[in-house]
N, C-alpha and C positions, 0 to 999 in steps of 0.2 A: 881276111875276115870281113864278113858282111856288116853293113851299117846296123842291122837289127841286133846282131850279136854284141856289138860295142855298147849299145844302149842298155843291154841287160847287165853289163858290168858297171854302169854308172852309179847305182846305189852303193856298191862296194867301195868304189873310189871316193864317193862323198863321205861315207862313214870314216874311212881311213883319214881323209883330209880333216874332218872335224876333230878326230882324236889327236892328230899331230898338232893342230892349232892350239887346243887346250893344254896339251903337254908343253908345248913351246912357251905359251903364255905363263904357265905356272913356273917354268924354269927361269924365265926372265924376272918374275916377281921374287923368287927365292934368291937369285943372285943380287938383285937390288937391295933386298933386305939384308943379306950377308955383308955387303960392302958399306952399308949406311951406319952412321953414328946416330942413335935415336935417343932423345930425351923428350918424349912427347906423351900424349894420351890417346886413348881409343876414341875416335871421333864418331864412328858408326860401324854397325855390324851389317854385312850384306850376305844374302844367300848367293851361292855360286852354283855351278853346273852339277855338283855332286849329289843333289837331291836331299840335302839335310845331313849328309855324313860329315861335312866340314863346312866352315863358314869363313868368309873373308872379313878381317877386322882392319879397318882403315884408320891410320893415325892422322893426327892433325897435319903432319908433313906429307900426307898423301902416300905413305908407304903401306903396302898391303901385307898383312900377316894371315896366312891360311893355317888354321888349326882344326884338328878333328873335333867333332861335336862333344866328346867327353872332356876335352881340354878347353872348356868354354871360358872366354873372357867376358867382361862386361863393358858396356860403353861408360867411359869416364875413368877406367883403369889407367894408371900411369905406367909407361914403358921406359926402361932404361937399358941401353945396349951400347957397347963399344963397337967400333967398326971392325970389319974382317973377322967376325965371330958369329956363331949361331946362338950363343947364349944370351938370354936377356932376362931381366928381372921385372916382375909385375908388382906394382904397389896399388893397394885398394883403399878407398876411403872408409874410415870407421864412422860410428854414429856421431862423433865429435867433429867430423869434417877433416880429420888429419889422415894423411896417407901412411899406411903401415905396409911392411913387406908382406906379400901374399905368397908368391911362388916363383921359382926359377924354371924357365923353359929352355930347351935346346932344340933348334931346328937345324937339321943337317942338310947340306946340299945334296 
């Protein structure tokens, strides 16, 4: 194969590499979340590469939770999760400043 033909394939390899990178990164984050015992709160909400279809929610323990846009959490929500499970409970502050149960989520590997 000539050198010119190899350079024509470079954009395809670049796109495939980017897709593999983000899939691997997401897989590592989901495994870390699954294994972790969390009793923390949402520290910040970050945009990710999905263009607004999902967001990364970072806990105070620096564990990243990625949820679809329709399942929006808020900064300050409290998270409670046991280790080795995808189920976690969300607690949200009311007007009196006390946390009340809001919703239960399940993130599968």
